[in-house]
N, C-alpha and C positions, 0 to 999 in steps of 0.2 A: 754532171756538173761541168761546165766549161769555164776554165780560168786561163786567160792568156792564150786562147786557141787550143788548149790541151784539155782533153777529157779526163776527169777524175771520178773515182767511184764513191760509194757511200761512206767509206772510212774517212775520206778527207772531210766530208761534211760533218761527221761526228767530231773530228778534231777541231774543226772551225767553231762549232757550237760550244765545245768544251772550252776553247780559248776565250771566246767572248764571255762566257759565264765566269771563268776564272779571273778574267780581267775586271769584270764588274765587281766580283767579290773582293779583289785586291783594292779597288778604289774605295769600296765601303769599309774595308778594314783600315785603310789609311785615314778615312774620315772619322772612324770610331776612335782611332788612336789620338786624333787631334781633339776630339770632343771629350773623351773620357780618359782620365789619367789612369793608366794601367799600373797596378802595383807591382813593384819589383820585389821578388822574394828576398833580396839581399838584406834590406833593413829589418825584415821580419825575423831573420835568423838571430837577431840579438834580443828578441822579446822574451819576456818572462816565461811564457808557456813553452817556448823552444828550449830555454835553459833547463826548465823543470823536466822536460821529456828526456833531454840528454842526461840529466842527473839521475833519472830513474834507470838509466842503463840501456835505453833503446838504441838499436842500431841507427847509424846515420841515415840510411835509406828510409827507415821508418819515420825518423824525425822529419826528413825532407818531404816525403810523400803524404804522410798522414797529418802533419801539422802545418808545415810552412806552405806547401802547395795548396792545401785546402783554403788557407787564409787568403792566398793570392788569386784564387779562382773566382771570387765574388764579382769583381769588376768585369771579368771576362764574360761571366754568365749574364751580367746586366746588358751587355751589347749583343748577345746571341739572339734575343727576341727580335729586335729591329733588323738584324742582319738576315734572319730567316724570312721576315716579311719582305725585305728587299729582294732576296733571291727568288722567292715565289712570284712576286709581281714582276720581276725582271724577265720571267719566262714569257710574258705577253709579247714583248718586243722580239726576243730571240726566236720564238716560234713563228711569228709573223714574218720577220725579215728572211729567215731561212726556209720558209714554207714547210715547217715541220707540223704534222697534225698533232694537235694537243688542245688542252683546255684554253690556253692563252690565245691560240689562233681562232678557236671557235668563239671565244669571247669577242675578239675584235671583229670577226665576221658578223656576229650577232648585233654588235653596235651599229655597223654600217648598214645592216639589213633591218634594223629596228625590231629585232626579235626579242621582245621584252621578257617572255618566260625563260628563254635561254640565258639572258643577261642576269636575271635574278637567280637562276639556278647556279650558274658559275660563280656569282658573287657569294652565294650562300656556301658553296663548297670551299672557296678560298678563305672565307671568313672562318669556317670550321677548322681548316688547317692552321690558320694563324692563331686562333684561340687555343688549339691543342698544343702548338709550339710554345706559346707563352705559358701555358699550364705546365708543360714539361720543364721549362726554365725555372718556374717557381718550385717545382718538386726538386730539381737539382740544387736550388738554393738551400732547401731544408737538408738535403743530403750532405752538401759541402760544409755548411755552417750550422752546427747544432744549436746555436742561439736562436736561429730562425725556426719558428714553429708553423706547421701547416695544420689548420684545424678543419 
């Protein structure tokens, strides 16, 4: 890789791709913060179930991690599904721009070459990954909030 007339190795390319992905993740995070009101665990510490847990004699760490944090994680999990989708589909651009061999690059090459079976196959794989990610988010909902049932 030549940058400014100086040759760099593969490690620089890995850092460049990581920086691009981290930057896109940060932008998505900021967008999620604007669209979704993230719960602050501060007001939840005065709730009845927190006071009851403290009255039972639980340690403060148990009260914070098992009661307050679980209640505050529901909005975070709500955003994790779309963030996963954005990260997976963002790989199309990153792989194509940096000439990294991967499914995203093969997909863009298949679109330009009109290779319909490859387009359908990559779409099916990405769809399966996104459905699995959303399914895991739903399972985490049930784990974090016992009021939510998964049948």
